[in-house]
Steps between C-alpha positions, in 0.01 A plus 500: 500500500727805506369768735224280637414470865394157627345413834515150642266375770537196724145478637444392856236526768744583780784662303484621139833564332561747219785624286523763228750484214591776257658396171782741406763450232374146449558412865249447782554721804326465834301811592343365816411181679297446812214327671146572603438342840149378560525322836338782693176453306303219661219502249586344163289757315690785662822334382367489143395864520844599626668301219285684246574841653879443531545346156288778347722755674816327374364504145416870527841585650726300268281496188605156375444406139431139599438292811627146553353280773596170650216259426359296787631146502314188595607367835357261751298774668222607265389778740845660480487489122158667499622776735803564279278504192284768658804711587631457147163591349474818706853603393406430137192718523704782654715503185232422243273782619788738425557355152812300589536160323554209737706184449528187715793266555521181701732498802712232332537706181601810696770312690620339179526838325707650784713207619479244222334257744125473553550364850725779628446636851388854583851566629658391171264725304579794730876444472490494121280810486764677709764411242290559188347831610766622742263517796691593814358284775240229497179619663382325816181387326594287199152564359645832377768326294237250381295791363808641330577155357157490333573832328845382387357171372249700295779718362704194398205336328393819319859569393532154349435474127290195581251707703253323723611169641248216506293529815524878533178696468399860459204618704479831317555643160825432324723202546866421520517507125690243301683577178257768385559700818876442476507633142281797596711588805841440337498648147874569527573126519343426162711493184 
């Protein structure tokens, strides 16, 4: 993972969060985190277009090697899940059309990777990201730290010699790896 740039996306139809990590000297460093606000767009198709345009611009600007997305979760409101799925799909296409592999993680898995607890709150995730990555202040919109958490979760999983955890999926080429990827990426650790 050394030298790689990872972008994490927390898809939303009102606020989309994102975070970009750079891996330097074996450590993840936050390059940027922020949100794309979509409330001013009344038409759902205009929101999707804006998501595509903004995520495409982020990919062009930061040139990530991989994108990690929070997967939609099943809730009581099926319409909300469908809207989130559309937002996620548009973000995926923005990366895939530029040749960036895409990976998905469940909200529970992301929280577990960052805090050790799958049921952690957004505030707990944000507080731990501040400590882990040395982020100065927590942004007003916690969707930004959620996007960064997706990227950090992806880094942790890809850095693990066990590779992909059950339930994680790749939507593009590549994959988290497993032992073959660990051996390939860490020849100095073999004796």
